Residue frames relative to the residue before (quaternion, step in Angstrom):
aa qw qx qy qz dx dy dz
M 1.0000 0.0000 0.0000 0.0000 0.00 0.00 0.00
S 0.4468 -0.7076 0.4780 0.2667 3.55 -0.90 0.90
E 0.5561 -0.6372 0.4408 0.3008 3.50 -1.23 0.62
I 0.3665 -0.6884 0.5806 0.2338 3.55 -1.11 0.74
R 0.2138 -0.8047 0.5464 0.0906 3.55 -0.74 1.08
T 0.1079 -0.7557 0.6405 0.0839 3.52 -1.17 0.68
A 0.1335 -0.7733 0.6152 0.0765 3.52 -1.19 0.55
P 0.5618 -0.5930 0.4389 0.3743 3.57 -1.10 0.62
A 0.1423 -0.7826 0.6020 0.0698 3.54 -1.05 0.76
F 0.7198 -0.4002 0.3329 0.4592 3.52 -1.33 0.06
G 0.8053 0.2582 -0.1944 0.4970 3.59 -0.88 0.89
G 0.6010 -0.6112 0.3497 0.3781 3.60 1.21 0.23
E 0.5218 0.6154 -0.4353 0.3993 3.61 1.24 -0.03
S 0.3941 -0.6984 0.5372 0.2616 3.56 -1.24 0.34
L 0.2967 -0.7123 0.6067 0.1909 3.51 -1.14 0.75
L 0.3136 -0.7502 0.5563 0.1717 3.56 -1.02 0.81
F 0.1175 -0.7898 0.6004 0.0439 3.56 -0.79 1.03
L 0.0012 0.7904 -0.6113 0.0396 3.57 -0.58 1.17
T 0.4143 -0.6895 0.5330 0.2626 3.52 -1.01 0.80
D 0.6519 -0.4899 0.3896 0.4280 3.57 -1.26 0.28
E 0.6301 0.5336 -0.3337 0.4549 3.58 1.05 -0.73
Q 0.6535 0.4976 -0.3182 0.4734 3.62 0.95 -0.78
L 0.6385 0.5104 -0.3201 0.4789 3.58 1.04 -0.76
R 0.6329 0.5235 -0.3257 0.4683 3.60 0.99 -0.84
Q 0.6496 0.5082 -0.3170 0.4683 3.59 0.96 -0.82
G 0.6327 0.5254 -0.3238 0.4678 3.58 1.06 -0.72
I 0.6342 0.5204 -0.3170 0.4759 3.57 1.02 -0.84
E 0.6747 0.4864 -0.2946 0.4705 3.57 0.90 -0.91
A 0.6209 0.5324 -0.3468 0.4591 3.59 1.00 -0.75
M 0.6412 0.5168 -0.3278 0.4629 3.61 1.01 -0.78
F 0.6321 0.5274 -0.3390 0.4553 3.60 0.96 -0.81
F 0.7108 0.4473 -0.2694 0.4714 3.58 0.82 -0.97
A 0.6279 0.5214 -0.3426 0.4653 3.61 1.02 -0.71
Y 0.6462 0.5125 -0.3245 0.4630 3.58 0.96 -0.83
R 0.6188 0.5411 -0.3368 0.4592 3.56 1.03 -0.77
G 0.6723 0.4760 -0.2889 0.4878 3.58 0.97 -0.84
F 0.6462 0.5478 -0.3046 0.4354 3.57 0.99 -0.90
T 0.7482 0.3887 -0.2065 0.4965 3.58 1.06 -0.74
A 0.4806 0.7156 -0.4211 0.2821 3.62 1.21 -0.35
D 0.6967 0.4702 -0.2900 0.4576 3.60 0.78 -0.97
P 0.6774 0.4580 -0.3134 0.4829 3.64 0.81 -0.84
D 0.6047 0.5679 -0.3633 0.4241 3.61 1.01 -0.73
R 0.6419 0.5165 -0.3267 0.4631 3.60 1.00 -0.79
I 0.6486 0.5024 -0.3121 0.4791 3.59 0.97 -0.84
L 0.6679 0.5090 -0.2937 0.4567 3.59 0.90 -0.96
A 0.6361 0.5492 -0.3293 0.4306 3.59 0.99 -0.84
E 0.5987 0.5669 -0.3555 0.4401 3.60 1.08 -0.69
L 0.7493 0.3834 -0.1822 0.5083 3.57 1.15 -0.70
A 0.4261 -0.7097 0.4365 0.3526 3.58 1.36 0.01
Y 0.4568 0.6348 -0.4735 0.4052 3.57 1.04 0.89
G 0.2845 -0.7446 0.5770 0.1779 3.53 -1.31 0.29
R 0.7672 -0.3766 0.2665 0.4456 3.53 -1.34 -0.14
A 0.5856 0.5670 -0.3822 0.4353 3.61 1.09 -0.55
H 0.6249 0.5211 -0.3290 0.4792 3.58 1.06 -0.74
H 0.6455 0.5315 -0.3097 0.4527 3.55 0.99 -0.91
R 0.6709 0.4948 -0.3082 0.4584 3.59 0.84 -0.93
A 0.6439 0.5137 -0.3265 0.4636 3.59 0.94 -0.84
I 0.6614 0.5024 -0.3034 0.4670 3.59 0.86 -0.94
H 0.6397 0.5441 -0.3225 0.4367 3.58 0.94 -0.91
F 0.7593 0.3998 -0.2287 0.4596 3.58 0.69 -1.06
I 0.5777 0.5309 -0.3886 0.4831 3.60 1.14 -0.40
N 0.6374 0.5168 -0.3193 0.4740 3.58 1.03 -0.75
R 0.6857 0.4984 -0.2863 0.4466 3.59 0.92 -0.91
A 0.7952 0.1271 -0.0541 0.5904 3.59 1.12 -0.64
P 0.1350 -0.8217 0.5487 0.0740 3.61 0.38 1.19
G 0.7754 0.2936 -0.2449 0.5025 3.55 -0.91 0.95
T 0.3712 0.7271 -0.4972 0.2937 3.57 1.26 0.08
T 0.4513 -0.6855 0.4981 0.2799 3.54 -1.13 0.59
V 0.6448 -0.4927 0.4074 0.4189 3.53 -1.29 0.32
N 0.6561 0.5165 -0.3214 0.4466 3.62 0.93 -0.85
N 0.6416 0.5084 -0.3285 0.4712 3.59 0.99 -0.75
L 0.6499 0.5103 -0.3095 0.4705 3.56 0.98 -0.84
L 0.6026 0.5481 -0.3443 0.4669 3.59 1.07 -0.72
A 0.6771 0.4971 -0.2914 0.4576 3.57 0.89 -0.94
I 0.6670 0.4995 -0.3039 0.4618 3.59 0.94 -0.85
L 0.7497 0.4203 -0.2246 0.4592 3.58 0.81 -1.00
G 0.2827 -0.7893 0.5042 0.2071 3.59 1.14 -0.52
V 0.4888 0.6301 -0.4517 0.4000 3.57 1.02 0.81
T 0.6048 -0.5454 0.4171 0.4036 3.56 -1.26 0.16
K 0.6291 -0.5359 0.4063 0.3899 3.54 -1.24 0.49
Q 0.6296 0.5420 -0.3273 0.4503 3.57 1.02 -0.83
S 0.6650 0.5067 -0.2965 0.4615 3.57 0.90 -0.92
L 0.6816 0.4751 -0.2935 0.4728 3.58 0.87 -0.92
N 0.6378 0.5350 -0.3355 0.4409 3.59 0.95 -0.80
R 0.6188 0.5388 -0.3396 0.4598 3.57 1.03 -0.76
V 0.6658 0.4940 -0.2896 0.4784 3.59 0.95 -0.93
L 0.6890 0.4902 -0.2894 0.4485 3.58 0.84 -0.98
R 0.6110 0.5494 -0.3569 0.4443 3.60 0.99 -0.77
T 0.6577 0.5069 -0.3018 0.4684 3.57 0.96 -0.88
L 0.6895 0.4854 -0.2864 0.4549 3.58 0.84 -0.99
I 0.6459 0.5009 -0.3138 0.4831 3.58 1.06 -0.72
A 0.6648 0.5053 -0.3010 0.4605 3.60 0.90 -0.94
D 0.7082 0.4443 -0.2551 0.4858 3.58 1.07 -0.72
G 0.5290 -0.6861 0.3773 0.3273 3.58 1.28 0.16
L 0.4956 0.6680 -0.4239 0.3585 3.59 1.16 0.50
V 0.7719 0.2001 -0.0899 0.5967 3.56 1.19 -0.63
E 0.1876 -0.7497 0.6254 0.1080 3.51 -1.15 0.77
S 0.1877 -0.7643 0.6100 0.0926 3.57 -0.99 0.90
R 0.0658 -0.8057 0.5887 -0.0019 3.56 -0.71 1.13
V 0.5035 -0.6353 0.4989 0.3066 3.54 -1.10 0.78
G 0.5379 -0.6449 0.4449 0.3112 3.56 -1.00 0.86
T 0.4529 -0.6883 0.4951 0.2757 3.57 -1.07 0.72
V 0.7030 0.4170 -0.2551 0.5166 3.60 1.10 -0.67
D 0.7866 0.1211 -0.0347 0.6045 3.56 0.85 -1.02
K 0.3461 -0.7841 0.4851 0.1735 3.57 -0.34 1.28
R 0.5965 0.5693 -0.3656 0.4318 3.61 1.22 -0.30
E 0.6233 0.5522 -0.3369 0.4394 3.56 1.21 -0.49
R 0.1917 -0.7352 0.6381 0.1245 3.50 -1.24 0.65
H 0.1788 -0.7806 0.5946 0.0716 3.55 -0.76 1.12
L 0.2645 -0.8063 0.5220 0.0863 3.53 -0.86 1.06
F 0.0143 -0.7806 0.6233 -0.0445 3.53 -1.01 0.95
L 0.4214 -0.6545 0.5520 0.2987 3.56 -1.15 0.57
T 0.3907 -0.6597 0.5835 0.2677 3.53 -1.16 0.67
E 0.7130 -0.4010 0.3212 0.4772 3.58 -1.27 -0.05
A 0.6593 0.4938 -0.3038 0.4787 3.58 0.98 -0.85
G 0.6389 0.5257 -0.3200 0.4615 3.60 1.04 -0.75
A 0.6481 0.5081 -0.3066 0.4772 3.56 1.01 -0.82
A 0.6352 0.5236 -0.3294 0.4625 3.59 1.03 -0.75
L 0.6549 0.4896 -0.3134 0.4828 3.60 0.98 -0.82
E 0.6343 0.5269 -0.3370 0.4544 3.59 0.92 -0.86
S 0.6444 0.5296 -0.3150 0.4529 3.56 0.98 -0.84
R 0.6380 0.5165 -0.3248 0.4697 3.61 0.95 -0.83
L 0.6838 0.4950 -0.2844 0.4545 3.56 0.90 -0.96
S 0.7276 0.4298 -0.2579 0.4684 3.57 0.80 -0.96
D 0.5638 0.5831 -0.3930 0.4333 3.62 1.10 -0.54
A 0.6523 0.5152 -0.3107 0.4610 3.57 0.95 -0.90
Q 0.7009 0.4552 -0.2774 0.4740 3.59 0.91 -0.87
R 0.6263 0.5283 -0.3460 0.4570 3.60 1.00 -0.70
A 0.6270 0.5358 -0.3445 0.4485 3.59 0.98 -0.77
R 0.6667 0.4892 -0.2998 0.4757 3.58 0.94 -0.85
M 0.6645 0.4944 -0.3026 0.4716 3.60 0.94 -0.90
R 0.6373 0.5387 -0.3295 0.4417 3.59 0.93 -0.89
A 0.6717 0.4927 -0.2952 0.4678 3.59 0.90 -0.93
A 0.6646 0.4969 -0.3054 0.4670 3.59 0.94 -0.86
Y 0.6575 0.5052 -0.3081 0.4664 3.58 0.93 -0.89
K 0.6403 0.5248 -0.3258 0.4565 3.58 0.97 -0.84
D 0.6685 0.4959 -0.2975 0.4676 3.59 0.96 -0.87
A 0.7179 0.4745 -0.2540 0.4415 3.58 0.94 -0.90
G 0.4061 -0.7211 0.4739 0.3010 3.60 1.02 -0.69
P 0.6909 -0.5441 0.3024 0.3678 3.55 -1.21 0.57
E 0.6462 0.5122 -0.3429 0.4500 3.62 0.95 -0.74
A 0.6507 0.5067 -0.3125 0.4714 3.58 1.00 -0.79
V 0.6195 0.5399 -0.3421 0.4557 3.59 1.03 -0.76
A 0.6661 0.4896 -0.2990 0.4766 3.59 0.89 -0.93
G 0.6605 0.5050 -0.3041 0.4650 3.59 0.97 -0.83
F 0.6294 0.5372 -0.3221 0.4599 3.56 1.01 -0.83
R 0.6533 0.5100 -0.3077 0.4674 3.57 0.93 -0.92
K 0.6430 0.5202 -0.3220 0.4607 3.59 0.97 -0.83
V 0.6480 0.5115 -0.3168 0.4669 3.58 0.97 -0.85
L 0.6550 0.5093 -0.3165 0.4597 3.60 0.87 -0.91
E 0.6765 0.4866 -0.2993 0.4647 3.59 0.87 -0.91
A 0.6517 0.5160 -0.3167 0.4568 3.59 1.02 -0.76
M 0.6573 0.5121 -0.3073 0.4596 3.59 1.15 -0.55
M 0.5753 0.5964 -0.3790 0.4120 3.60 1.22 -0.39
D 0.5024 -0.5801 0.5362 0.3517 3.54 -1.20 0.57
A 0.6683 -0.5396 0.3330 0.3891 3.58 -1.14 0.64
D 0.6774 0.4839 -0.3140 0.4564 3.62 0.87 -0.86
M 0.6605 0.4848 -0.3120 0.4810 3.60 1.02 -0.71
R 0.6021 0.5407 -0.3584 0.4655 3.58 1.08 -0.66
G 0.6425 0.5148 -0.3119 0.4742 3.59 1.06 -0.75
A 0.6561 0.4977 -0.3071 0.4770 3.59 0.96 -0.87
Y 0.6385 0.5211 -0.3174 0.4690 3.57 1.03 -0.81
A 0.6611 0.5063 -0.3081 0.4600 3.60 0.88 -0.92
K 0.6420 0.5223 -0.3214 0.4601 3.58 0.96 -0.85
L 0.6735 0.4827 -0.2893 0.4792 3.59 0.92 -0.91
R 0.6596 0.5148 -0.3001 0.4582 3.57 0.94 -0.94
D 0.7167 0.4621 -0.2553 0.4557 3.58 0.88 -0.95
S 0.6111 0.5737 -0.3553 0.4138 3.59 1.16 -0.51
T 0.7682 0.3255 -0.1797 0.5212 3.59 1.16 -0.42
S 0.4372 0.7155 -0.4530 0.3029 3.59 1.24 0.16
């Protein structure tokens, strides 16, 4: 693997110079890491005839119980039709409960049922185990650097949504 070069910059900071080949290797590493990160949950989801859209919905409903359909749409970045299809299945299967808003009757607030929480736990346990092992191997400085890279790759609005979600449970 080629060496990553830094050079002094104005103000004493270092500039990072990556070649196109190093960037390509980083992109490929992300593709393969994502494949590994989703492999265990995919096997669990396949047993239930669910896909990754179901997983994402379950994950974010768990992270923000009572979230609205509109908020979930904004977080997931999917069409209303696509999300409604996923939610109808999860509700019919008894994993998600939709409640009418107390302030605005047009709003639907989403909650995991006991069965939904159990499935979310199975899915996230598998991913936490993989993340825990990777973080342990990489060390604390790499973990902090990885988080910085991920946050820097997010669009500004998603970085804000991520920060809000992260800070709400800290």
